[in-house]
C-alpha positions in Angstrom: 139.8 73.9 150.5 142.0 73.7 153.6 143.9 76.2 155.7 144.9 76.6 159.3 144.5 79.5 161.7 147.4 78.6 164.1 150.2 76.2 163.1 150.9 73.7 160.3 148.5 70.7 160.3 148.5 67.8 157.9 145.0 66.5 157.0 145.3 62.8 156.3 142.8 60.1 155.3 144.7 56.9 154.9 141.8 54.9 153.5 141.5 57.4 150.6 145.3 57.7 150.2 145.2 61.5 150.6 147.3 63.9 152.7 147.0 67.7 152.4 148.9 70.3 154.4 146.9 73.0 156.2 149.2 76.0 156.4 148.5 79.3 158.1 148.1 82.1 155.6 147.7 79.8 152.6 144.7 78.0 151.1 145.4 74.6 149.7 143.0 72.6 147.5 142.6 68.9 147.0 140.2 66.9 145.0 139.3 63.2 145.1 136.4 60.9 144.1 135.0 58.4 146.6 133.5 55.4 144.9 132.0 53.7 147.9 129.5 54.8 150.6 130.4 54.9 154.2 132.5 56.6 156.9 136.2 57.2 156.4 138.4 58.2 159.3 141.6 60.2 159.4 143.7 62.4 161.6 146.1 65.3 161.7 149.4 63.6 160.9 151.7 66.6 161.8 152.6 67.0 165.5 151.1 70.4 166.0 150.8 71.0 169.7 149.2 69.7 172.9 145.9 68.9 171.4 147.3 67.0 168.4 145.8 63.7 169.4 142.3 65.3 169.7 142.0 66.2 166.0 140.1 63.3 164.4 138.7 63.7 160.9 135.5 61.9 159.6 134.1 62.0 156.0 130.7 60.5 155.3 130.3 59.4 151.6 126.8 58.9 150.2 125.5 58.1 146.7 125.2 61.2 144.4 121.4 60.7 144.2 121.0 60.8 148.0 123.1 64.0 148.1 121.0 65.7 145.4 117.8 64.7 147.2 119.2 66.1 150.5 120.1 69.4 148.7 116.6 69.7 147.2 115.1 69.3 150.7 117.2 72.1 152.3 
């Protein structure tokens, strides 16, 4: 789920071929499957103001078994 509190943003992860708009007053949803472990990097790809270049995005993908183990230990 993605939204914005201020202005339009565009959440982009080029390595996963996804781009989802974050719009104030609206909740958008996107789904995807990541088939490899590791860190994936992205950025806001909509010029949204003075701090636009300071909006990096990182997703860490881990195997399902590791995630389930982590959940059980919380």
